[in-house]
C-alpha positions in Angstrom: 90.0 97.4 123.9 90.2 96.9 120.6 91.1 100.3 118.8 90.2 101.9 115.7 91.3 100.1 112.3 95.4 100.7 112.0 96.2 103.3 109.2 99.5 102.9 107.6 101.8 106.2 108.1 105.1 105.0 106.3 105.3 102.4 103.3 108.1 99.9 103.6 111.2 101.5 102.3 112.6 98.6 100.3 111.2 97.0 97.8 109.3 92.8 98.5 112.5 91.2 96.0 114.6 93.2 94.0 113.6 93.1 90.4 116.9 91.8 89.4 116.2 88.3 91.6 112.9 88.2 90.0 113.9 88.3 86.7 116.9 85.8 87.7 114.3 83.4 89.0 112.2 83.7 86.2 115.1 82.9 83.7 114.2 86.6 81.8 116.9 88.5 80.0 116.4 92.0 79.3 114.5 94.7 80.5 111.5 94.5 78.6 109.2 92.3 80.6 110.4 94.3 83.7 107.5 96.7 84.4 105.0 94.1 84.4 107.5 91.6 86.6 107.2 94.3 88.9 103.4 94.3 88.8 103.1 90.7 89.6 105.5 91.1 92.5 103.2 93.9 94.3 100.8 92.1 93.6 101.5 88.8 95.0 103.1 90.9 98.1 99.9 92.6 98.5 98.0 89.5 98.5 100.0 88.4 101.6 100.6 91.7 103.4 98.6 93.2 105.8 95.8 93.5 107.9 94.2 92.3 104.1 96.5 90.4 103.1 95.9 86.6 103.7 98.9 86.0 106.2 97.0 88.9 108.5 101.1 90.3 109.4 103.3 92.5 107.8 106.4 91.5 105.9 108.8 94.7 105.5 108.9 97.2 108.0 106.8 100.1 108.0 104.8 102.4 110.5 101.3 102.5 111.8 99.1 104.3 113.5 96.0 103.3 115.7 93.9 105.2 117.8 91.7 104.0 120.5 88.6 105.8 122.3 90.4 106.0 126.2 93.0 104.0 128.1 92.5 100.6 129.1 94.0 97.7 130.7 94.6 95.7 127.7 94.5 98.0 124.5 94.9 95.6 121.3 96.9 96.4 118.7 95.7 95.1 115.5 99.2 94.5 114.0 102.1 91.5 113.7 104.5 91.3 114.0 105.5 94.9 116.2 108.5 95.8 116.5 108.2 98.6 118.8 106.4 101.7 119.8 107.1 105.1 118.4 104.9 106.9 119.7 101.8 107.5 122.5 99.7 111.0 123.2 96.8 111.1 124.6 94.0 114.0 124.1 93.4 116.2 127.4 90.0 117.9 128.1 91.6 121.1 126.7 92.3 119.5 123.7 96.3 118.9 124.0 97.8 116.0 122.6 100.2 115.1 125.5 102.9 111.9 125.5 103.0 109.2 126.8 106.6 107.8 127.3 107.5 104.5 128.7 104.3 102.9 127.3 105.8 98.8 126.4 103.9 95.8 124.3 103.4 92.4 125.3 102.4 89.4 123.8 100.1 86.7 124.7 98.2 83.8 122.4 99.3 85.6 119.2 97.8 89.4 120.3 100.1 92.4 121.0 98.5 94.6 123.8 100.3 97.7 124.4 100.9 98.2 128.9 101.2 101.3 130.9 105.1 102.0 131.5 106.1 100.4 134.6 105.5 101.3 137.8 103.1 103.7 136.3 99.1 103.8 135.3 97.6 105.6 132.4 96.9 109.2 132.5 93.0 109.7 133.6 92.1 110.5 129.7 88.3 111.2 129.5 86.6 108.9 127.1 85.4 110.0 123.3 86.3 109.4 120.1 90.1 109.4 119.6 91.2 110.3 122.5 94.6 108.2 122.5 97.2 107.4 119.5 99.3 105.1 119.0 102.4 104.6 116.8 104.4 101.9 116.0 106.8 100.1 113.7 105.3 96.8 112.5 107.0 94.0 110.0 109.9 91.6 110.2 113.2 93.4 110.0 114.0 91.0 107.3 111.3 89.6 105.1 111.3 85.3 106.0 112.8 83.1 103.0 109.7 80.8 102.9 107.7 84.1 102.2 110.4 85.4 99.5 110.2 82.0 97.9 106.1 82.2 98.3 106.4 85.5 96.3 108.8 84.2 93.7 106.4 81.0 93.2 102.9 83.3 92.9 105.0 85.5 90.4 106.5 82.3 88.8 103.4 81.0 88.2 101.1 84.5 87.1 104.3 84.8 84.6 103.4 81.6 82.8 100.0 81.6 82.9 98.4 85.1 82.0 94.8 84.2 82.1 92.8 83.5 85.0 92.2 80.2 83.5 94.1 77.5 81.8 93.0 75.8 79.0 94.8 71.8 78.1 95.5 69.6 80.5 95.0 69.3 84.2 96.8 71.4 86.9 98.3 70.4 90.0 99.8 72.1 92.7 103.0 72.4 93.1 104.3 69.8 96.0 105.6 71.7 99.3 103.9 75.2 97.3 103.2 78.4 98.3 100.3 77.4 100.9 103.0 74.9 102.6 105.9 77.7 102.5 103.1 80.6 104.4 100.7 78.4 106.8 103.5 79.1 109.5 103.4 82.6 109.2 99.2 83.3 108.8 98.0 85.3 111.8 95.8 83.1 114.5 92.2 83.9 114.5 91.5 85.7 117.6 
């Protein structure tokens, strides 16, 4: 069963790449361009990160919530990578939210499923709108170096080319550039 679209509860605590590292990569001295460069880093990060990013995965630790209309044998968590289940609660017939302890995650064919606790079945929850609420930690504990390098390449390109189109000579792709760096991290189509 697929749930409702996930909602981010907690943003990543760290910046994608420290501004000092980006400034060193760009060989920029002084703080004059800092705000502009920080904006480029955020744009590159958001281009890649999360369900709407081209990688379809979370690059830094963050907390997400996904609601379901009931329990099912296969409850697909629409996030990746999922690090841990923080909580699973369900609404009983009287409207009280009841916790479920020991829910597990299982990965199969690039998809993450929520499973009932070992040796137990899911509670007999009534079917209806938002009966089950799942909160998970998603994201890499540390951003993979190829993705970090891809962000630096994007920022470098955008910093050097501040217009939507380039004039003059022909533009060519950087060998082993951004696409090569991020391809292994693209979420498989489901």
